A tleap script that builds the chain and sets N, CA, C and O, in Angstrom:
source leaprc.protein.ff14SB
mol = sequence {
  NMET GLN ALA SER GLY PRO SER CYS ILE THR
  TRP SER ARG SER GLY GLY THR GLY CYS PRO
  GLY GLY ALA ILE ALA PRO GLY LEU VAL ALA
  VAL LEU PRO ARG VAL GLN ARG ALA LEU ASP
  VAL GLY ALA GLY SER GLY ARG LEU THR TYR
  HIE LEU THR HIE HIE ALA ALA LEU VAL ALA
  ALA VAL GLU PRO SER LEU GLY LEU LEU ARG
  LEU LEU ARG TYR ARG LEU PRO HIE VAL GLN
  ALA VAL ALA GLY TRP ALA GLU SER LEU PRO
  VAL ARG ASP GLY TRP SER GLN LEU THR ALA
  ALA CYS GLY ARG SER ASP ARG CILE
}
set mol.1.N position { -80.432 -193.557 -90.498 }
set mol.1.CA position { -79.714 -193.173 -91.690 }
set mol.1.C position { -78.217 -193.310 -91.435 }
set mol.1.O position { -77.708 -192.773 -90.452 }
set mol.2.N position { -77.534 -193.996 -92.275 }
set mol.2.CA position { -76.097 -194.177 -92.115 }
set mol.2.C position { -75.353 -193.023 -92.745 }
set mol.2.O position { -75.604 -192.651 -93.891 }
set mol.3.N position { -74.437 -192.466 -91.986 }
set mol.3.CA position { -73.620 -191.376 -92.503 }
set mol.3.C position { -72.286 -191.940 -92.955 }
set mol.3.O position { -71.778 -192.900 -92.375 }
set mol.4.N position { -71.732 -191.350 -93.976 }
set mol.4.CA position { -70.427 -191.802 -94.429 }
set mol.4.C position { -69.725 -190.672 -95.154 }
set mol.4.O position { -70.302 -189.609 -95.382 }
set mol.5.N position { -68.484 -190.910 -95.512 }
set mol.5.CA position { -67.729 -189.940 -96.302 }
set mol.5.C position { -67.372 -188.682 -95.537 }
set mol.5.O position { -67.152 -188.725 -94.327 }
set mol.6.N position { -67.313 -187.548 -96.250 }
set mol.6.CA position { -66.853 -186.286 -95.676 }
set mol.6.C position { -67.658 -185.832 -94.460 }
set mol.6.O position { -67.111 -185.180 -93.571 }
set mol.7.N position { -68.952 -186.167 -94.407 }
set mol.7.CA position { -69.753 -185.711 -93.281 }
set mol.7.C position { -69.269 -186.314 -91.972 }
set mol.7.O position { -69.342 -185.661 -90.930 }
set mol.8.N position { -68.775 -187.553 -92.005 }
set mol.8.CA position { -68.258 -188.161 -90.781 }
set mol.8.C position { -66.930 -187.541 -90.374 }
set mol.8.O position { -66.617 -187.455 -89.187 }
set mol.9.N position { -66.159 -187.113 -91.349 }
set mol.9.CA position { -64.934 -186.389 -91.022 }
set mol.9.C position { -65.320 -185.097 -90.302 }
set mol.9.O position { -64.656 -184.686 -89.351 }
set mol.10.N position { -66.396 -184.463 -90.763 }
set mol.10.CA position { -66.888 -183.256 -90.109 }
set mol.10.C position { -67.229 -183.544 -88.655 }
set mol.10.O position { -66.874 -182.756 -87.778 }
set mol.11.N position { -67.914 -184.663 -88.373 }
set mol.11.CA position { -68.264 -185.030 -86.993 }
set mol.11.C position { -67.003 -185.158 -86.156 }
set mol.11.O position { -66.966 -184.696 -85.016 }
set mol.12.N position { -65.991 -185.766 -86.699 }
set mol.12.CA position { -64.768 -186.000 -85.951 }
set mol.12.C position { -63.996 -184.715 -85.667 }
set mol.12.O position { -63.371 -184.588 -84.613 }
set mol.13.N position { -64.034 -183.763 -86.597 }
set mol.13.CA position { -63.223 -182.557 -86.445 }
set mol.13.C position { -63.982 -181.373 -85.876 }
set mol.13.O position { -63.375 -180.427 -85.375 }
set mol.14.N position { -65.293 -181.418 -85.949 }
set mol.14.CA position { -66.083 -180.260 -85.510 }
set mol.14.C position { -66.744 -180.545 -84.171 }
set mol.14.O position { -66.406 -181.510 -83.485 }
set mol.15.N position { -67.662 -179.714 -83.825 }
set mol.15.CA position { -68.441 -179.919 -82.617 }
set mol.15.C position { -69.562 -180.906 -82.816 }
set mol.15.O position { -70.497 -180.935 -82.015 }
set mol.16.N position { -69.504 -181.711 -83.848 }
set mol.16.CA position { -70.508 -182.723 -84.076 }
set mol.16.C position { -71.643 -182.265 -84.970 }
set mol.16.O position { -72.610 -183.005 -85.146 }
set mol.17.N position { -71.562 -181.072 -85.542 }
set mol.17.CA position { -72.677 -180.546 -86.308 }
set mol.17.C position { -72.844 -181.215 -87.664 }
set mol.17.O position { -73.964 -181.262 -88.173 }
set mol.18.N position { -71.795 -181.727 -88.266 }
set mol.18.CA position { -71.915 -182.261 -89.613 }
set mol.18.C position { -72.422 -183.681 -89.690 }
set mol.18.O position { -73.039 -184.053 -90.688 }
set mol.19.N position { -72.189 -184.472 -88.691 }
set mol.19.CA position { -72.541 -185.892 -88.752 }
set mol.19.C position { -72.889 -186.362 -87.351 }
set mol.19.O position { -72.150 -187.162 -86.776 }
set mol.20.N position { -74.000 -185.887 -86.782 }
set mol.20.CA position { -74.280 -186.163 -85.381 }
set mol.20.C position { -74.380 -187.637 -85.039 }
set mol.20.O position { -74.123 -188.016 -83.897 }
set mol.21.N position { -74.743 -188.472 -85.986 }
set mol.21.CA position { -74.865 -189.884 -85.691 }
set mol.21.C position { -73.641 -190.688 -86.021 }
set mol.21.O position { -73.550 -191.854 -85.638 }
set mol.22.N position { -72.688 -190.098 -86.726 }
set mol.22.CA position { -71.508 -190.844 -87.110 }
set mol.22.C position { -71.875 -192.027 -87.990 }
set mol.22.O position { -72.959 -192.058 -88.572 }
set mol.23.N position { -70.995 -192.981 -88.088 }
set mol.23.CA position { -71.192 -194.122 -88.972 }
set mol.23.C position { -71.704 -195.343 -88.214 }
set mol.23.O position { -71.226 -196.454 -88.446 }
set mol.24.N position { -72.645 -195.162 -87.331 }
set mol.24.CA position { -73.248 -196.286 -86.631 }
set mol.24.C position { -74.238 -196.953 -87.588 }
set mol.24.O position { -75.037 -196.273 -88.231 }
set mol.25.N position { -74.183 -198.270 -87.679 }
set mol.25.CA position { -75.037 -199.009 -88.608 }
set mol.25.C position { -76.515 -198.762 -88.318 }
set mol.25.O position { -76.951 -198.886 -87.173 }
set mol.26.N position { -77.279 -198.419 -89.334 }
set mol.26.CA position { -78.705 -198.154 -89.142 }
set mol.26.C position { -79.449 -199.343 -88.547 }
set mol.26.O position { -80.401 -199.168 -87.786 }
set mol.27.N position { -79.012 -200.558 -88.895 }
set mol.27.CA position { -79.652 -201.753 -88.339 }
set mol.27.C position { -79.499 -201.841 -86.833 }
set mol.27.O position { -80.409 -202.292 -86.136 }
set mol.28.N position { -78.353 -201.414 -86.329 }
set mol.28.CA position { -78.134 -201.405 -84.885 }
set mol.28.C position { -79.031 -200.371 -84.223 }
set mol.28.O position { -79.669 -200.654 -83.209 }
set mol.29.N position { -79.081 -199.194 -84.783 }
set mol.29.CA position { -79.909 -198.126 -84.221 }
set mol.29.C position { -81.378 -198.542 -84.221 }
set mol.29.O position { -82.107 -198.252 -83.273 }
set mol.30.N position { -81.809 -199.215 -85.272 }
set mol.30.CA position { -83.213 -199.607 -85.411 }
set mol.30.C position { -83.661 -200.576 -84.324 }
set mol.30.O position { -84.836 -200.584 -83.960 }
set mol.31.N position { -82.747 -201.393 -83.798 }
set mol.31.CA position { -83.151 -202.391 -82.797 }
set mol.31.C position { -82.903 -201.934 -81.356 }
set mol.31.O position { -83.168 -202.687 -80.420 }
set mol.32.N position { -82.406 -200.729 -81.170 }
set mol.32.CA position { -82.217 -200.238 -79.810 }
set mol.32.C position { -83.581 -200.078 -79.134 }
set mol.32.O position { -84.472 -199.431 -79.684 }
set mol.33.N position { -83.748 -200.663 -77.949 }
set mol.33.CA position { -85.036 -200.516 -77.264 }
set mol.33.C position { -85.153 -199.145 -76.596 }
set mol.33.O position { -84.148 -198.481 -76.344 }
set mol.34.N position { -86.354 -198.740 -76.319 }
set mol.34.CA position { -86.595 -197.516 -75.549 }
set mol.34.C position { -86.540 -197.888 -74.079 }
set mol.34.O position { -87.230 -198.806 -73.635 }
set mol.35.N position { -85.705 -197.162 -73.316 }
set mol.35.CA position { -85.508 -197.452 -71.899 }
set mol.35.C position { -85.439 -196.146 -71.106 }
set mol.35.O position { -85.353 -195.064 -71.686 }
set mol.36.N position { -85.476 -196.253 -69.810 }
set mol.36.CA position { -85.312 -195.075 -68.949 }
set mol.36.C position { -83.849 -194.649 -68.870 }
set mol.36.O position { -83.533 -193.465 -68.987 }
set mol.37.N position { -82.938 -195.645 -68.666 }
set mol.37.CA position { -81.525 -195.327 -68.463 }
set mol.37.C position { -80.637 -196.194 -69.359 }
set mol.37.O position { -80.775 -197.416 -69.407 }
set mol.38.N position { -79.719 -195.520 -70.069 }
set mol.38.CA position { -78.771 -196.224 -70.942 }
set mol.38.C position { -77.349 -195.807 -70.591 }
set mol.38.O position { -77.101 -194.676 -70.174 }
set mol.39.N position { -76.426 -196.738 -70.769 }
set mol.39.CA position { -75.015 -196.508 -70.471 }
set mol.39.C position { -74.196 -196.856 -71.704 }
set mol.39.O position { -74.349 -197.938 -72.271 }
set mol.40.N position { -73.326 -195.941 -72.121 }
set mol.40.CA position { -72.407 -196.175 -73.233 }
set mol.40.C position { -71.010 -196.314 -72.656 }
set mol.40.O position { -70.477 -195.370 -72.073 }
set mol.41.N position { -70.419 -197.486 -72.816 }
set mol.41.CA position { -69.097 -197.787 -72.260 }
set mol.41.C position { -68.056 -197.615 -73.356 }
set mol.41.O position { -68.177 -198.194 -74.436 }
set mol.42.N position { -67.027 -196.812 -73.073 }
set mol.42.CA position { -66.028 -196.499 -74.093 }
set mol.42.C position { -66.654 -195.615 -75.149 }
set mol.42.O position { -66.549 -195.889 -76.345 }
set mol.43.N position { -67.303 -194.557 -74.706 }
set mol.43.CA position { -68.152 -193.725 -75.557 }
set mol.43.C position { -67.399 -192.932 -76.617 }
set mol.43.O position { -68.002 -192.500 -77.600 }
set mol.44.N position { -66.104 -192.732 -76.441 }
set mol.44.CA position { -65.331 -191.994 -77.443 }
set mol.44.C position { -65.886 -190.596 -77.663 }
set mol.44.O position { -66.125 -189.855 -76.709 }
set mol.45.N position { -66.090 -190.238 -78.931 }
set mol.45.CA position { -66.576 -188.900 -79.266 }
set mol.45.C position { -68.092 -188.781 -79.193 }
set mol.45.O position { -68.636 -187.692 -79.377 }
set mol.46.N position { -68.774 -189.881 -78.928 }
set mol.46.CA position { -70.221 -189.830 -78.737 }
set mol.46.C position { -71.069 -190.282 -79.906 }
set mol.46.O position { -72.267 -189.999 -79.937 }
set mol.47.N position { -70.480 -190.984 -80.879 }
set mol.47.CA position { -71.265 -191.414 -82.045 }
set mol.47.C position { -72.451 -192.287 -81.644 }
set mol.47.O position { -73.578 -192.021 -82.062 }
set mol.48.N position { -72.216 -193.322 -80.842 }
set mol.48.CA position { -73.314 -194.181 -80.389 }
set mol.48.C position { -74.115 -193.482 -79.286 }
set mol.48.O position { -75.334 -193.636 -79.219 }
set mol.49.N position { -73.458 -192.733 -78.443 }
set mol.49.CA position { -74.132 -192.007 -77.367 }
set mol.49.C position { -75.238 -191.126 -77.925 }
set mol.49.O position { -76.330 -191.058 -77.362 }
set mol.50.N position { -74.953 -190.453 -79.032 }
set mol.50.CA position { -75.943 -189.598 -79.682 }
set mol.50.C position { -77.231 -190.375 -79.956 }
set mol.50.O position { -78.323 -189.888 -79.663 }
set mol.51.N position { -77.110 -191.562 -80.507 }
set mol.51.CA position { -78.283 -192.377 -80.816 }
set mol.51.C position { -78.995 -192.832 -79.544 }
set mol.51.O position { -80.224 -192.898 -79.511 }
set mol.52.N position { -78.237 -193.143 -78.508 }
set mol.52.CA position { -78.849 -193.562 -77.246 }
set mol.52.C position { -79.727 -192.465 -76.655 }
set mol.52.O position { -80.717 -192.757 -75.984 }
set mol.53.N position { -79.370 -191.200 -76.902 }
set mol.53.CA position { -80.174 -190.105 -76.351 }
set mol.53.C position { -81.572 -190.069 -76.954 }
set mol.53.O position { -82.475 -189.449 -76.391 }
set mol.54.N position { -81.753 -190.720 -78.080 }
set mol.54.CA position { -83.079 -190.790 -78.707 }
set mol.54.C position { -83.851 -192.030 -78.270 }
set mol.54.O position { -85.000 -192.222 -78.668 }
set mol.55.N position { -83.221 -192.870 -77.452 }
set mol.55.CA position { -83.856 -194.104 -77.003 }
set mol.55.C position { -83.946 -194.218 -75.486 }
set mol.55.O position { -84.517 -195.181 -74.973 }
set mol.56.N position { -83.398 -193.258 -74.768 }
set mol.56.CA position { -83.408 -193.321 -73.306 }
set mol.56.C position { -83.669 -191.940 -72.717 }
set mol.56.O position { -83.246 -190.923 -73.267 }
set mol.57.N position { -84.365 -191.924 -71.600 }
set mol.57.CA position { -84.643 -190.661 -70.914 }
set mol.57.C position { -83.366 -190.088 -70.298 }
set mol.57.O position { -83.187 -188.871 -70.260 }
set mol.58.N position { -82.488 -190.953 -69.821 }
set mol.58.CA position { -81.234 -190.541 -69.183 }
set mol.58.C position { -80.109 -191.386 -69.758 }
set mol.58.O position { -80.202 -192.613 -69.790 }
set mol.59.N position { -79.048 -190.732 -70.211 }
set mol.59.CA position { -77.909 -191.434 -70.793 }
set mol.59.C position { -76.645 -191.046 -70.044 }
set mol.59.O position { -76.389 -189.867 -69.799 }
set mol.60.N position { -75.859 -192.053 -69.685 }
set mol.60.CA position { -74.543 -191.840 -69.094 }
set mol.60.C position { -73.515 -192.440 -70.053 }
set mol.60.O position { -73.761 -193.461 -70.695 }
set mol.61.N position { -72.367 -191.785 -70.133 }
set mol.61.CA position { -71.299 -192.251 -71.010 }
set mol.61.C position { -70.011 -192.328 -70.206 }
set mol.61.O position { -69.678 -191.406 -69.462 }
set mol.62.N position { -69.294 -193.424 -70.359 }
set mol.62.CA position { -68.025 -193.631 -69.669 }
set mol.62.C position { -66.929 -193.686 -70.722 }
set mol.62.O position { -67.013 -194.448 -71.685 }
set mol.63.N position { -65.894 -192.864 -70.525 }
set mol.63.CA position { -64.794 -192.791 -71.488 }
set mol.63.C position { -63.476 -192.579 -70.741 }
set mol.63.O position { -63.377 -191.655 -69.934 }
set mol.64.N position { -62.452 -193.421 -70.994 }
set mol.64.CA position { -61.180 -193.262 -70.279 }
set mol.64.C position { -60.304 -192.114 -70.782 }
set mol.64.O position { -59.512 -191.567 -70.016 }
set mol.65.N position { -60.433 -191.744 -72.051 }
set mol.65.CA position { -59.600 -190.686 -72.607 }
set mol.65.C position { -60.162 -189.322 -72.224 }
set mol.65.O position { -61.293 -188.992 -72.582 }
set mol.66.N position { -59.379 -188.531 -71.502 }
set mol.66.CA position { -59.865 -187.220 -71.065 }
set mol.66.C position { -60.112 -186.274 -72.240 }
set mol.66.O position { -61.020 -185.445 -72.182 }
set mol.67.N position { -59.317 -186.387 -73.303 }
set mol.67.CA position { -59.535 -185.563 -74.484 }
set mol.67.C position { -60.866 -185.885 -75.155 }
set mol.67.O position { -61.630 -184.980 -75.492 }
set mol.68.N position { -61.143 -187.174 -75.349 }
set mol.68.CA position { -62.424 -187.566 -75.935 }
set mol.68.C position { -63.580 -187.247 -75.003 }
set mol.68.O position { -64.665 -186.891 -75.462 }
set mol.69.N position { -63.363 -187.369 -73.709 }
set mol.69.CA position { -64.399 -187.044 -72.731 }
set mol.69.C position { -64.782 -185.558 -72.825 }
set mol.69.O position { -65.963 -185.215 -72.784 }
set mol.70.N position { -63.784 -184.689 -72.950 }
set mol.70.CA position { -64.076 -183.255 -73.117 }
set mol.70.C position { -64.880 -182.998 -74.394 }
set mol.70.O position { -65.827 -182.212 -74.393 }
set mol.71.N position { -64.495 -183.666 -75.477 }
set mol.71.CA position { -65.199 -183.521 -76.743 }
set mol.71.C position { -66.643 -184.031 -76.621 }
set mol.71.O position { -67.574 -183.391 -77.110 }
set mol.72.N position { -66.816 -185.157 -75.982 }
set mol.72.CA position { -68.146 -185.728 -75.769 }
set mol.72.C position { -69.018 -184.779 -74.947 }
set mol.72.O position { -70.184 -184.560 -75.277 }
set mol.73.N position { -68.458 -184.225 -73.893 }
set mol.73.CA position { -69.220 -183.278 -73.055 }
set mol.73.C position { -69.598 -182.026 -73.833 }
set mol.73.O position { -70.676 -181.471 -73.623 }
set mol.74.N position { -68.735 -181.579 -74.720 }
set mol.74.CA position { -69.017 -180.410 -75.550 }
set mol.74.C position { -70.149 -180.703 -76.538 }
set mol.74.O position { -71.067 -179.900 -76.709 }
set mol.75.N position { -70.064 -181.862 -77.178 }
set mol.75.CA position { -71.038 -182.223 -78.203 }
set mol.75.C position { -72.408 -182.585 -77.625 }
set mol.75.O position { -73.443 -182.255 -78.203 }
set mol.76.N position { -72.399 -183.263 -76.488 }
set mol.76.CA position { -73.644 -183.766 -75.894 }
set mol.76.C position { -73.729 -183.339 -74.429 }
set mol.76.O position { -73.590 -184.177 -73.539 }
set mol.77.N position { -73.952 -182.061 -74.166 }
set mol.77.CA position { -73.920 -181.560 -72.791 }
set mol.77.C position { -75.009 -182.134 -71.882 }
set mol.77.O position { -74.877 -182.075 -70.660 }
set mol.78.N position { -76.065 -182.678 -72.446 }
set mol.78.CA position { -77.146 -183.246 -71.654 }
set mol.78.C position { -76.861 -184.683 -71.205 }
set mol.78.O position { -77.639 -185.254 -70.441 }
set mol.79.N position { -75.763 -185.267 -71.670 }
set mol.79.CA position { -75.364 -186.619 -71.282 }
set mol.79.C position { -74.462 -186.541 -70.057 }
set mol.79.O position { -73.605 -185.661 -69.969 }
set mol.80.N position { -74.650 -187.451 -69.120 }
set mol.80.CA position { -73.766 -187.522 -67.949 }
set mol.80.C position { -72.502 -188.271 -68.369 }
set mol.80.O position { -72.468 -189.501 -68.334 }
set mol.81.N position { -71.482 -187.544 -68.760 }
set mol.81.CA position { -70.236 -188.136 -69.237 }
set mol.81.C position { -69.201 -188.133 -68.120 }
set mol.81.O position { -68.907 -187.092 -67.533 }
set mol.82.N position { -68.650 -189.318 -67.835 }
set mol.82.CA position { -67.690 -189.454 -66.744 }
set mol.82.C position { -66.468 -190.239 -67.202 }
set mol.82.O position { -66.545 -191.062 -68.115 }
set mol.83.N position { -65.351 -189.973 -66.558 }
set mol.83.CA position { -64.122 -190.704 -66.848 }
set mol.83.C position { -64.190 -192.070 -66.168 }
set mol.83.O position { -64.660 -192.194 -65.037 }
set mol.84.N position { -63.719 -193.076 -66.869 }
set mol.84.CA position { -63.699 -194.408 -66.276 }
set mol.84.C position { -63.334 -195.469 -67.290 }
set mol.84.O position { -63.231 -195.210 -68.489 }
set mol.85.N position { -63.141 -196.674 -66.776 }
set mol.85.CA position { -62.750 -197.826 -67.581 }
set mol.85.C position { -63.841 -198.879 -67.521 }
set mol.85.O position { -64.561 -198.974 -66.527 }
set mol.86.N position { -63.967 -199.665 -68.572 }
set mol.86.CA position { -64.966 -200.729 -68.633 }
set mol.86.C position { -64.767 -201.751 -67.514 }
set mol.86.O position { -65.733 -202.339 -67.027 }
set mol.87.N position { -63.528 -201.958 -67.114 }
set mol.87.CA position { -63.236 -202.959 -66.084 }
set mol.87.C position { -63.673 -202.520 -64.688 }
set mol.87.O position { -63.762 -203.343 -63.777 }
set mol.88.N position { -63.942 -201.234 -64.521 }
set mol.88.CA position { -64.355 -200.704 -63.217 }
set mol.88.C position { -65.289 -199.517 -63.450 }
set mol.88.O position { -64.904 -198.365 -63.251 }
set mol.89.N position { -66.506 -199.808 -63.868 }
set mol.89.CA position { -67.454 -198.758 -64.229 }
set mol.89.C position { -67.838 -197.908 -63.027 }
set mol.89.O position { -68.095 -198.437 -61.946 }
set mol.90.N position { -67.877 -196.596 -63.210 }
set mol.90.CA position { -68.223 -195.693 -62.110 }
set mol.90.C position { -69.740 -195.492 -61.958 }
set mol.90.O position { -70.208 -194.382 -61.703 }
set mol.91.N position { -70.490 -196.580 -62.119 }
set mol.91.CA position { -71.941 -196.553 -61.906 }
set mol.91.C position { -72.308 -197.765 -61.060 }
set mol.91.O position { -71.612 -198.781 -61.073 }
set mol.92.N position { -73.405 -197.646 -60.330 }
set mol.92.CA position { -73.793 -198.770 -59.469 }
set mol.92.C position { -74.379 -199.904 -60.309 }
set mol.92.O position { -74.955 -199.673 -61.373 }
set mol.93.N position { -74.222 -201.124 -59.817 }
set mol.93.CA position { -74.766 -202.295 -60.500 }
set mol.93.C position { -76.263 -202.134 -60.718 }
set mol.93.O position { -76.984 -201.693 -59.824 }
set mol.94.N position { -76.715 -202.486 -61.883 }
set mol.94.CA position { -78.134 -202.439 -62.195 }
set mol.94.C position { -78.661 -201.066 -62.572 }
set mol.94.O position { -79.862 -200.911 -62.790 }
set mol.95.N position { -77.788 -200.061 -62.655 }
set mol.95.CA position { -78.253 -198.705 -62.948 }
set mol.95.C position { -78.906 -198.617 -64.324 }
set mol.95.O position { -79.978 -198.029 -64.465 }
set mol.96.N position { -78.270 -199.196 -65.334 }
set mol.96.CA position { -78.783 -199.037 -66.694 }
set mol.96.C position { -79.680 -200.198 -67.094 }
set mol.96.O position { -79.517 -201.330 -66.639 }
set mol.97.N position { -80.618 -199.879 -67.948 }
set mol.97.CA position { -81.469 -200.906 -68.541 }
set mol.97.C position { -80.939 -201.322 -69.904 }
set mol.97.O position { -81.364 -202.329 -70.470 }
set mol.98.N position { -80.002 -200.532 -70.422 }
set mol.98.CA position { -79.343 -200.826 -71.684 }
set mol.98.C position { -77.895 -200.388 -71.563 }
set mol.98.O position { -77.614 -199.214 -71.321 }
set mol.99.N position { -76.976 -201.330 -71.730 }
set mol.99.CA position { -75.551 -201.009 -71.705 }
set mol.99.C position { -74.978 -201.349 -73.073 }
set mol.99.O position { -75.142 -202.464 -73.570 }
set mol.100.N position { -74.307 -200.376 -73.672 }
set mol.100.CA position { -73.764 -200.558 -75.018 }
set mol.100.C position { -72.279 -200.238 -75.031 }
set mol.100.O position { -71.804 -199.390 -74.276 }
set mol.101.N position { -71.564 -200.923 -75.892 }
set mol.101.CA position { -70.151 -200.643 -76.132 }
set mol.101.C position { -69.919 -200.881 -77.612 }
set mol.101.O position { -70.131 -201.990 -78.103 }
set mol.102.N position { -69.488 -199.861 -78.322 }
set mol.102.CA position { -69.359 -199.977 -79.775 }
set mol.102.C position { -67.994 -199.471 -80.217 }
set mol.102.O position { -67.905 -198.553 -81.033 }
set mol.103.N position { -66.944 -200.057 -79.691 }
set mol.103.CA position { -65.610 -199.635 -80.071 }
set mol.103.C position { -65.271 -200.010 -81.490 }
set mol.103.O position { -64.627 -199.242 -82.205 }
set mol.104.N position { -65.701 -201.192 -81.905 }
set mol.104.CA position { -65.413 -201.646 -83.260 }
set mol.104.C position { -66.375 -202.764 -83.599 }
set mol.104.O position { -66.735 -203.579 -82.749 }
set mol.105.N position { -66.776 -202.790 -84.834 }
set mol.105.CA position { -67.672 -203.839 -85.292 }
set mol.105.C position { -67.178 -204.319 -86.638 }
set mol.105.O position { -66.977 -203.522 -87.554 }
set mol.106.N position { -66.985 -205.610 -86.758 }
set mol.106.CA position { -66.508 -206.200 -88.016 }
set mol.106.C position { -67.497 -207.248 -88.483 }
set mol.106.O position { -68.134 -207.925 -87.676 }
set mol.107.N position { -67.618 -207.372 -89.782 }
set mol.107.CA position { -68.420 -208.460 -90.352 }
set mol.107.C position { -67.561 -209.704 -90.423 }
set mol.107.O position { -66.366 -209.642 -90.709 }
set mol.108.N position { -68.184 -210.818 -90.161 }
set mol.108.CA position { -67.477 -212.101 -90.243 }
set mol.108.C position { -68.026 -212.891 -91.407 }
set mol.108.O position { -67.574 -214.007 -91.664 }
savepdb mol mol.pdb
quit
């Protein structure tokens, strides 16, 4: 289900209670495979991370912004959220079976 409008503002300003999935495209969520381990790179506030928790037994999230990392840890305490950059991920090679990065998506 795609969320939009005021509910997504609620997700951004609250503890995530108003719009837990954010505005991630339903088509993207629908094709996510079920895996043991998933990694969200540049996880931000956890909009995509939230969906990954429904498709993976273990989810790790990497976020360079310490403010967003704190928010992500608050919203999704069961996710292993760590500080880091995409150019130097703080996970071992081959750890995840699904690696996602959803900073921005545009239609062409």
